[in-house]
C-alpha positions in Angstrom: 0.5 20.0 -5.6 -0.7 20.3 -9.1 -3.3 22.3 -9.7 -5.2 21.7 -13.3 -7.7 24.5 -13.8 -8.2 24.6 -17.8 -9.8 22.0 -20.1 -9.2 21.6 -24.1 -11.7 23.4 -26.2 -11.5 24.2 -30.1 -7.5 24.4 -30.1 -7.3 26.0 -26.9 -7.2 25.3 -23.1 -9.9 27.1 -21.5 -11.5 27.6 -18.3 -14.5 25.1 -17.5 -17.8 26.4 -16.8 -17.8 24.0 -14.5 -16.3 25.1 -11.0 -16.2 21.8 -9.1 -12.8 20.8 -7.8 -11.9 17.3 -7.6 -9.2 16.0 -5.2 -6.2 13.9 -6.8 -4.5 11.1 -4.4 -1.2 9.2 -5.1 -3.0 5.5 -4.0 0.8 4.9 -2.6 0.4 7.1 0.1 -3.6 8.1 0.3 -2.4 11.6 0.2 -4.0 14.2 -1.7 -1.6 15.5 -4.5 -3.6 18.1 -6.3 -6.9 19.1 -7.5 -8.3 18.8 -11.1 -11.2 21.6 -11.8 -14.2 19.6 -13.5 -16.0 20.4 -17.0 -19.7 20.2 -17.1 -22.3 19.8 -19.3 -21.9 23.2 -20.6 -18.2 22.3 -21.3 -19.6 19.3 -23.2 -21.6 21.3 -25.3 -19.3 23.6 -26.0 -16.9 20.7 -27.0 -19.2 18.8 -29.1 -20.2 22.1 -30.9 -16.5 22.8 -31.5 -16.0 19.3 -33.1 -19.0 19.3 -35.2 -17.8 22.7 -37.0 -14.6 21.2 -37.9 -15.8 17.6 -39.1 -16.6 18.8 -42.6 -13.1 20.0 -43.5 -11.6 17.0 -41.4 -13.4 14.2 -43.0 -12.6 16.0 -46.5 -8.4 15.4 -45.6 -6.6 12.8 -47.8 -5.3 9.7 -46.1 -1.7 11.3 -46.2 -3.0 14.7 -44.6 -4.1 12.3 -41.9 -1.0 10.5 -41.9 0.8 13.4 -41.5 -1.0 14.6 -38.6 -0.6 11.1 -36.5 2.6 11.1 -37.6 2.9 14.7 -35.5 0.8 13.4 -32.6 3.1 10.1 -32.4 6.6 12.2 -32.1 4.7 14.9 -29.8 3.7 11.9 -27.1 7.0 9.9 -27.4 8.7 13.6 -26.3 6.8 13.2 -23.0 7.4 9.8 -22.3 9.3 10.7 -18.8 6.6 12.7 -17.9 3.7 10.2 -18.5 6.1 7.7 -16.2 6.3 9.9 -13.5 2.5 10.3 -13.5 1.5 7.3 -13.9 3.6 6.2 -10.7 2.4 9.1 -8.7 -1.0 9.2 -9.8 -2.1 5.4 -10.6 0.4 3.7 -8.7 1.8 1.7 -11.2 4.8 -0.4 -10.6 8.3 -0.4 -12.6 6.8 -3.9 -13.9 3.7 -1.6 -15.5 4.6 1.8 -15.5 7.1 1.6 -18.3 4.7 -0.4 -20.8 2.2 2.6 -19.8 4.3 5.4 -20.4 5.3 3.5 -23.8 2.2 2.4 -24.8 0.0 5.9 -25.9 3.1 6.8 -28.8 3.0 3.0 -29.5 -0.6 2.8 -30.1 -0.6 6.1 -32.5 2.3 4.5 -34.5 -0.1 1.3 -35.0 -3.1 3.3 -36.0 -0.5 4.6 -38.5 0.6 1.4 -40.1 -3.6 0.6 -39.7 -4.6 3.8 -41.4 -1.7 3.1 -44.3 -2.9 -0.2 -45.2 -6.6 0.5 -45.0 -9.0 0.6 -47.9 -11.5 3.6 -48.1 -12.8 2.5 -51.2 -13.9 -1.1 -52.3 -16.0 -2.8 -55.1 -19.0 -5.1 -54.4 -20.3 -6.8 -57.3 -21.9 -3.6 -59.8 -21.7 -1.3 -56.3 -18.6 1.0 -55.2 -18.5 1.0 -51.6 -17.2 4.0 -50.0 -16.4 3.8 -46.7 -17.7 7.2 -44.8 -16.6 9.0 -41.5 -19.9 8.9 -38.9 -19.4 12.4 -37.8 -18.3 13.7 -34.0 -17.1 10.9 -31.5 -17.6 10.6 -28.0 -14.2 8.9 -26.3 -14.9 8.4 -22.9 -11.8 6.2 -21.2 -10.9 4.8 -17.8 -8.9 5.6 -14.8 -6.5 1.9 -15.3 -4.6 2.9 -18.5 -5.7 6.6 -19.2 -2.9 7.9 -21.4 -3.0 4.7 -23.7 -6.6 5.0 -24.3 -6.9 8.4 -24.8 -4.4 8.0 -27.6 -5.4 4.7 -29.1 -9.5 6.1 -29.6 -8.4 9.5 -30.8 -5.8 8.2 -33.0 -8.2 5.5 -34.7 -11.5 8.4 -35.0 -9.0 10.7 -36.8 -7.8 7.7 -39.1 -11.3 7.4 -40.2 -12.3 11.5 -40.3 -14.1 11.6 -37.4 -13.4 14.7 -35.0 -13.6 13.7 -31.2 -14.7 15.1 -27.7 -12.6 13.1 -24.9 -14.0 12.5 -21.6 -10.9 10.9 -19.6 -11.6 10.0 -16.3 -11.2 12.8 -13.5 -9.1 10.3 -11.3 -6.2 10.3 -14.2 -6.1 14.1 -14.7 -2.4 14.1 -14.6 -2.3 11.8 -17.4 -4.4 13.8 -19.1 -3.0 17.3 -18.9 0.3 15.7 -20.1 -1.5 13.9 -23.3 -3.4 17.1 -23.9 -0.5 19.5 -24.2 1.6 16.4 -26.6 -1.6 16.2 -28.5 -1.7 20.2 -28.6 1.8 20.2 -29.8 1.0 18.4 -33.0 -0.8 21.4 -34.2 -3.6 19.7 -35.8 -6.8 21.9 -36.8 -8.8 24.0 -34.0 -11.8 21.5 -32.6 -10.3 18.2 -34.2 -10.0 17.1 -31.0 -11.3 18.3 -27.6 -10.3 17.1 -23.8 -13.1 17.8 -21.3 -12.2 16.0 -17.9 -15.5 15.6 -16.1 -17.9 13.4 -14.1 -19.6 10.6 -15.9 -23.0 11.8 -14.4 -22.2 15.3 -16.3 -19.8 15.2 -19.2 -20.5 11.4 -19.6 -24.3 11.5 -19.8 -24.1 15.0 -22.1 -21.9 13.0 -24.7 -23.9 10.1 -24.5 -27.2 11.7 -25.4 -26.5 14.3 -27.4 -28.1 14.0 -30.9 -24.8 15.5 -32.8 -22.5 12.7 -31.2 -22.8 10.0 -34.3 -20.4 7.4 -32.3 -19.3 6.7 -28.7 -16.3 4.7 -27.7 -16.2 3.8 -24.1 -13.8 1.3 -22.1 -15.2 0.6 -18.7 -17.6 -0.8 -16.5 -20.7 -2.9 -17.8 -22.6 -1.3 -15.5 -22.0 2.0 -17.1 -21.6 0.6 -20.5 -25.4 -0.6 -20.3 -26.1 3.1 -19.5 -24.7 4.3 -22.5 -26.3 1.6 -24.5 -29.6 3.1 -23.4 -29.0 6.3 -23.9 -27.3 5.9 -27.2 -30.8 4.1 -28.4 -32.4 7.7 -28.4 -30.9 8.8 -31.3 -29.2 6.0 -32.6 -26.0 6.7 -32.1 -23.2 4.0 -33.0 -21.4 2.5 -30.3 -18.4 0.3 -29.1 -18.3 -0.7 -25.7 -15.0 -2.8 -24.0 -16.2 -3.4 -20.8 -15.6 -6.2 -18.4 -14.3 -9.0 -17.8 -13.9 -12.5 -15.9 -11.5 -14.0 -18.1 -10.9 -18.0 -17.7 -6.9 -19.4 -17.4 -7.7 -22.7 -18.4 -4.6 -25.2 -17.9 -4.7 -28.5 -19.8 -4.0 -32.0 -18.0 -0.6 -31.7 -20.5 0.6 -28.6 -19.1 4.0 -28.2 -18.3 3.5 -26.8 -14.6 7.0 -24.7 -15.0 5.7 -23.0 -17.8 2.1 -22.6 -17.0 2.4 -21.4 -13.1 4.4 -18.0 -14.4 1.9 -17.1 -17.0 -1.1 -18.0 -15.2 0.0 -15.6 -12.2 1.1 -13.4 -14.9 -2.4 -13.2 -16.4 -4.4 -12.7 -13.0 -2.5 -10.4 -11.6 -1.4 -8.1 -14.5 -1.5 -4.0 -13.9 -1.7 -5.2 -10.3 -5.3 -7.2 -11.0 -7.2 -3.5 -12.3 -7.4 -4.9 -15.7 -10.4 -6.0 -17.6 -8.8 -8.9 -19.5 -6.8 -10.2 -16.0 -7.3 -14.3 -16.0 -8.8 -14.5 -12.5 -10.2 -17.3 -12.9 -7.8 -20.6 -12.9 -9.2 -23.8 -14.1 -7.2 -26.8 -13.2 -7.4 -30.7 -13.8 -9.0 -32.6 -10.8 -6.3 -35.0 -11.4 -3.3 -32.6 -10.6 -5.1 -30.3 -8.5 -3.1 -30.5 -5.6 0.2 -30.0 -7.9 -1.6 -26.9 -9.1 -2.5 -25.7 -5.9 1.1 -25.9 -4.3 2.7 -24.4 -7.1 0.2 -21.5 -7.7 0.4 -21.2 -3.9 3.9 -20.7 -4.4 4.3 -18.2 -6.9 1.3 -15.8 -5.5 3.0 -15.9 -2.2 6.4 -14.6 -3.8 4.3 -11.6 -5.5 5.9 -8.5 -3.9 2.8 -5.9 -3.2 3.8 -2.2 -2.4 5.9 0.5 -2.9 5.4 1.2 -6.7 8.8 2.8 -6.6 10.6 -0.4 -5.5 11.9 -2.1 -8.1 10.7 -5.5 -7.1 6.9 -4.4 -6.7 4.5 -6.6 -8.9 1.2 -5.4 -7.7 0.8 -1.8 -6.6 -1.9 0.1 -4.5 -5.3 -0.3 -5.7 -6.5 3.3 -7.6 -8.9 4.6 -4.7 -10.0 3.9 -1.1 -13.1 2.8 -2.9 -12.0 0.3 -4.7 -9.5 -0.9 -2.0 -12.5 -1.7 0.1 -14.1 -3.3 -2.6 -11.4 -6.1 -3.1 -11.0 -6.3 0.8 -14.8 -6.9 0.5 -14.3 -9.5 -2.2 -12.0 -11.4 0.0 -14.2 -11.4 3.0 -17.0 -12.3 0.8 -14.7 -15.4 -0.7 -13.9 -16.9 3.1 -17.6 -16.3 4.0 -18.3 -18.5 0.7 -16.3 -21.6 1.9 -13.1 -21.1 -0.8 -9.9 -22.1 1.2 -7.4 -19.6 1.1 -3.8 -20.4 -0.5 -1.9 -17.2 0.0 -2.8 -13.5 0.7 -6.0 -12.3 2.4 -7.8 -9.5 4.0 -5.6 -6.5 5.1 -2.5 -5.2 3.6 0.7 -6.5 3.0 3.6 -6.5 5.6 5.9 -3.7 5.6 3.0 -1.1 4.3 0.8 1.6 6.0 -0.7 4.4 5.0 -1.6 3.5 0.9 -4.3 1.4 -0.9 -2.2 -1.7 -0.7 -3.9 -5.5 -1.2 -2.3 -8.7 -0.7 -2.3 -11.0 -3.6 -4.5 -13.6 -2.8 -5.4 -17.1 -4.1 -8.3 -19.0 -3.5 -9.3 -22.7 -4.3 -12.3 -25.3 -3.9 -13.7 -22.3 -5.5 -17.3 -23.2 -7.8 -18.2 -21.1 -10.3 -21.4 -20.0 -8.5 -19.8 -18.0 -6.0 -19.1 -14.6 -6.3 -15.7 -14.4 -6.5 -15.7 -16.7 -9.2 -18.8 -14.8 -10.8 -18.0 -11.0 -10.2 -15.2 -8.7 -11.8 -13.4 -7.8 -8.8 -10.6 -5.9 -10.4 -7.9 -6.7 -8.0 -5.1 -9.2 -7.5 -7.7 -12.0 -6.3 -7.7 -15.3 -8.2 -10.0 -18.1 -7.8 -8.3 -22.0 -8.7 -11.9 -24.0 -10.1 -11.2 -27.8 -10.9 -12.4 -29.6 -13.5 -13.5 -33.2 -14.2 -11.9 -33.3 -18.3 -11.8 -30.9 -21.2 -15.7 -30.6 -21.9 -16.4 -29.8 -17.7 -13.4 -27.3 -18.5 -14.6 -25.3 -21.6 -18.2 -25.6 -20.4 -16.6 -23.8 -17.1 -15.1 -21.1 -18.9 -18.2 -20.3 -20.8 -20.6 -20.3 -17.9 -20.1 -16.5 -17.3 -21.6 -13.4 -18.3 -18.6 -12.1 -19.6 -16.3 -12.8 -22.4 -13.4 -10.7 -23.3 -10.2 -12.7 -23.2 -9.1 -16.1 -22.4 -6.0 -18.3 -21.7 -5.4 -21.6 -22.5 -2.2 -23.5 -22.1 -1.3 -26.9 -23.0 1.9 -29.4 -23.8 0.1 -30.0 -26.9 -0.2 -26.7 -28.9 -2.6 -28.4 -31.6 -5.2 -29.8 -29.0 -5.0 -26.2 -27.0 -5.8 -24.2 -30.4 -8.7 -26.8 -30.6 -10.0 -26.0 -26.9 -9.5 -22.0 -27.8 -11.8 -22.4 -30.2 -14.4 -23.4 -28.1 -14.2 -20.6 -25.7 -16.8 -17.6 -26.0 -14.3 -14.4 -26.0 -13.2 -12.2 -28.2 -9.5 -13.5 -27.8 -8.0 -16.3 -26.8 -4.2 -16.6 -26.2 -2.5 -19.9 -26.1 0.7 -20.3 -24.4 1.6 -16.7 -24.4 0.7 -13.4 -23.5 1.4 -11.6 -26.7 -0.6 -9.1 -27.9 -1.4 -8.5 -31.5 -2.4 -4.8 -32.4 -3.5 -5.5 -36.2 -5.9 -8.0 -34.5 -9.5 -6.9 -33.4 -10.1 -6.7 -29.7 -13.4 -6.7 -27.8 -15.8 -9.1 -26.3 -18.5 -11.3 -26.4 -21.7 -11.1 -24.3 -21.4 -8.4 -21.5 -17.7 -7.8 -22.0 -19.0 -5.5 -25.3 -19.8 -4.3 -28.4 -17.7 -4.1 -31.7 -14.4 -3.7 -32.1 -10.9 -1.8 -31.7 -7.4 -2.1 -33.0 -6.3 -2.5 -36.6 -8.5 -2.1 -39.4 -11.3 -3.2 -37.6 -10.8 0.3 -35.2 -10.8 2.5 -38.1 -14.0 0.6 -39.6 -15.6 1.1 -36.1 -15.9 5.0 -37.1 -17.3 4.8 -40.2 -20.2 3.3 -42.2 -20.4 1.9 -45.5 -21.8 3.8 -48.3 -22.8 1.7 -51.6 -22.7 3.6 -54.9 -23.9 2.0 -58.1 -24.3 3.9 -61.7 
């Protein structure tokens, strides 16, 4: 059993003021594997005060000092790779196809921030003015459970690169990953108060951070519903925000697509991270003229996806993170059937051969129209919809007929045509015949998928304001 009894404030592991204990589960067994003692609003206040006290000195550090600090962070986090790998399997249920990436990404994203900082221009000239990029102050970083360690390291690295100090509120459901990352960051020997990590609930610690007058910036990744609440809270103090929220991403397969190339990419895009991904391409748009062909190929591909024990090398889809999430996904599968969608693969219940864990059958619906709940709502599980379109114009219209706009994928034989289609899709990132991630490019969403951008120079700039000086 794991027992996590401390939070990290002002360079020290300390017992929190909060006394509530939260059970940690292994989603593959539905068994309790430990407890974490949660921080409360008092702990949030203390963490903010520590970050505020550390800000004047850190904000005046040179680029070289910040790079050196990030390099120490990178080395310390990379050294805990194996511990992180075990944690993401035990606590999150990530299968081998995902867990290896989740264990490596926290160090990689720090390395990416170092590269961005090395190239970043803090001072530019605009006409007669000298424009200086100025750090905002204390940054509140609120991270989700579907890639906890990576989000902590990515947001923190960008904030520190900009000259901000930070208070981090990770998901209470990811306490094992948080503990390992916190120990690694402590070993990197940063000045006390530059970063603080307080695991607690959103309605206590998260609320404190989002309402606090001494928090100058909030960076949040999570649900659109919570993002709206943070935006309302932040308005009171004009707190700057970056919100990376939900998605209902389209995978648009054009009529000239090579089916052997398109199907693996479409399925991978839809089922990545066991479907628990904001960028998951869960709406698969296919031409009416080839609907039967694509239905058959997609059904075979989805039915062949192994869902089960994350420690089995064959597993592609692991368990849902919690019983609540499992119930949510089951409810949407039932809703799809009730709405009249036709089931091509999967369905309600657990996959064959699984028992107690929160496992889901990878599910594929067809005869779906864009007004059905399964086509409009972010399910956050391995549930895919096939939607037919008549022509290219209708395909683009369907792709854009959503409250979200985070990511999209266009698959087609003529790459030039596919790029022209991509330019017409309302999303912060559109991939064309690839699932490759580019860390130097901005990442974020249109519409209800968020506000602002992360990654690369955009990620650093998000923690700064430009100041014009004329003389």
